[in-house]
N, C-alpha and C positions, 0 to 999 in steps of 0.2 A: 504494500500500500504506500503510495507516494504522498508525502506531505506537501504543503503549499510551496515550500522553497526548493522542491525537487529532491529532497532527501527521502530516505526510506528507512522506516524502523525495522530492525532485524528481529525476527522471532527467535526465542530461545536464549540460553545463557552463553557465556563466552566459550565454554567447553564444547558446545554444539557448533559454534561458529568457526572456531579456530581449525585450520587445516595446515598440516606440515607438508609443504610442497617441494618436490624436487624439480628445480628449474634449470634450464639451459639457455644462456644468453650468448649470442654470437657477436664478436667484435671484429669487423674486417681489418685486415692488415693495413688498408689504406686509410683507416680512421685516424684522425689526429686527436690531440687533446681537446681541440675545439669540436667536439662531437655534435654540437649545435652551431653550425657555421654562421647562422644569422645572429647568434647571441654568444660570442666567445666568453664574455664576462660571466654569464650564467653557467656556461660549461665549467669554468674554473671554480665557481662557488660550489657546484655539485661535486666536482672532483676533490676539492678540499674537504668537504664534509665526508666524502667517502673514505678519506684517509683515516678518519677517527674510528670508523666502524670496527675494524679488527681489534681495537683496544677497548673502546667503550662497551661493546656488547658482551665480550667475555667478562668484563667487570660487572655488568648487570646480572649476568648469569650466576656468577659466584655469589653475589649479594643475595639473589633470590634463593639460591640453594641453601645458604646459611639460614635464611628465614624459614625455610620449609620445616625444619625440625621443631619450630615453635607453633606450627599451624595444626590444629586439631580437626579442622573442617576438611573432610575427605574430598568434597567437590572442589574446594579451593586448591587443595594440593594437586588435583588432576589438571586444573587450569594452569597452575604454576608450571607443571611439567610440559604442557603444550606450549606455553609461552617460551620456555627455555629452548625447546626444539625449534620454534620459529626463529628465535634470535640467533641460534647457532647457524642456521641456514643463511641468515642475513650476513653475518660477518664473513662466512666462507665465500659467499658470492662477491662481497665487496673486496675481499682480499684478492680474488682473481682479477677483478676489474683494476685494482690498484697496481697489480703486476703489469697489466696492459699499459697503464700510464707510464710506469717505469721504462717499459720497452720502447716507448716513444721518446725517450731521451731526457725526461725531467730529472735533473740531478739533485734538486732540493728535496725530493720526496723522502729519501732515507733519513735525513736530518729532521724533517717534520715528523716522521713516524716515531723517531726516538723521543722527541719532546712530548708527543701525545702519550706514548707508552709510560714515560716517567711521570706524567701528570696524573694518570689514573692509578698508578701504583702509590703515589703520595696520598691521593684522596682515600683510597681503600685502607691504607695502613694507618692513617691518622684519624679516621673516623670510626665511630661506633656503628653497630649494626643499624641502629635507629637512624643515624645521619646518612648512612649509605642507602638505606631504603628510601629516605626522603629525597635524595638525589635521583634514585631510580624512578620514583613516582613523578618527580619534577620533569625528568627527561621524557617520560612516556606521555605526560600531559602536553608537553611542548610538541612531541612528535605527532600526537593526534591533531593539534592545531596546524602544524606544517603539512601534514597529509591532506587535511581538508583544503588548505590553500593551494597546494600543488594540483590537486584534482580539479578544483574550481577553475584554475587558471592554466590548465594543462595545454590548451592549444597555443596560447601565447608563449609559454615556457618551453614546451617540447615539440611544437609543430615543426614538421619537416626536418627533425633532427635524426641522428643515427638511432635506428629502431632498438638495437640491443641495449643501449644505455637508458633510453627513455623507458623501455620495458622493465629494466632492472629497478630503476628508481620508483616507478609507479607500483610495481609488485611489492617492493619493500613497504611502501606507505599504505597500500591496501591491507597488508598484514599488521601494520601498526594500528590501523583502525580496528581490525578484527580483535586484537588482544588489548584494546584500550582500557578495559576494566581491571586487568590482572594486577599490575603493579600498585594501583590505587587500593584494591581490596587487600593485598598482602600488607601494604603499609598500614592501613587502618586496623587490620587484625593484630599486627605486632607492635606498632609504634605510633598509632594514630594521634595526631595533635595538629590543630589548625596552623599554629605558628611554625611548627617544625615542617609541615607540608609546604607552606609558602616559602620558608627559607630554603628548602630543598629545590623548589622550582627556580627561585632566583639564582641559586648556586649553579644549577645545571644549565639554565639558559645563558647566564653570563659566561660560564666556562666554554660551552659549545660554540657560542657566537665568537668568542675571542680566538678559539682554536681555528675556526673556519676562516675568520678574517686573516689570521697569520698565514694560513695555507693558501688562500687565493691570491694574497699579495705576492708570495714567493713564486707561485706558478705564473702569474701575470708578468712578474719581473723577467722570468725566463722567456716568456713570449715576446718581451720587448714592449709590452703594452702598459705597464704600470705608470710610466711617465708620459704616456701618449694622451694628450688632452681629449681627443675624441673618445677614446676608450674610457677614460676616467669619467667623462660626462655620461656615457652610456651606462657605466657601472652605477653612478649616482642615481640615474633615472630608474634603473632596475631595482636598486635597493629601496628607493622610495615606494615603488609599486608593490614590492613584496611586503614591506612592513606596513603599508597602508591597509593591505588585505589581511595581514597576519595579526596585527596588534589587537584588534577587538577579540580575536580568538584566544590570545594570550591573557588579556585582562580578565576574562571570565574565570581563569584559574585562581585568581586572587580572591574571589568572592567566597565568603564563608558559606559552607554548605555545597560548594561545587562538587560535582561528581561527573566523571566521563560518561556515565549513563544518561546524562542530560543532553548529550550531543548525539543527534541522529546520524546514522551512517549515510554517507553520500550514495545516491542511487548508482552512480558510475562505479564506485568501489564494489558494490554488491553485484553489479552486472559483470565486472571483471571476474569475480569469484565464480559466477555461473559459467562464464566462458572457459575458465580453467577446468571446471567439472566436465564440460563437453569436449574440450581439446586443450590439454595441458601445454602442448608445444605452441599452439596459437597464442596463448596468453603471454608467451615469452618473446613474441615477435610482432608487436603492435604496428599497425600502419600509422605512422606519425603524420601523414598528410590528411588523416581523417579523425584526429583526436577531438574535433568539435562535436562528434556524434554523441548521442546520449548513452550509447553502449560502445565498449571497445571493439575495434575492428582489427583483425590480424592481417598481416601481409599474406599474399597468396602462397609464397614460398619462403623458406628460411634463408636469410642472408648468409652467404658463405664467407668464411675467413679467407 
């Protein structure tokens, strides 16, 4: 059933909705780091965010597994296990993509990865389980907001881009929407507190945004675009557009009584899940010339490397 704003309420709980999917994304040898040729700045923002995933998501997994021992609700334990499986798939796929970026000659990536790795080790070692759960819940609330924004603006951000990368990112955030309740429920079960929750969100959002900015700055420097006036203006316009759409979705997280259950699932995300059920390969090779459709459309044939 569609709501007035084009979203669709999903039936059932998170355990019924979460699916652990085996995906295959193709990246042609001719693909550059600017996999969206129209929007090289957006390409590098996404590339920079991808660099964090092989370190962020294992940290989330370890945190949730530590919390599992304190959960007595069997249904929530099953949801946590499904969440962990989805997140493990995410970081493995991003690691593969990041290796593709390295193969295209970006020398700054290894240093950026080392800094990201060290930052998550510090957060994990210095924080209590409660504070790490707050970070995890804060990240997942932010990821839900980002997923909504990316899906709403998918044609502008991913239109006519390389199918493999667009499919990777949109798949990832469809699954972030699927497991939107889990980190919140675990946090509330183990360490629930409004001020701790908001503090975790602010910590996670600030940390991720700073890591991402450092990453795209270095990547754009390697491209020779960081000091290019036209590119910097394009980047500024892009960031204004992104945060104009994203900020209201982030602000709601600060409201007392916020729950991700209040956020209806985008109809396109649910349509993607139906496409995967019918044809798993098709869901990994979206036709990026037709992302304005209400339902995802696959390419007729897989792009070859």
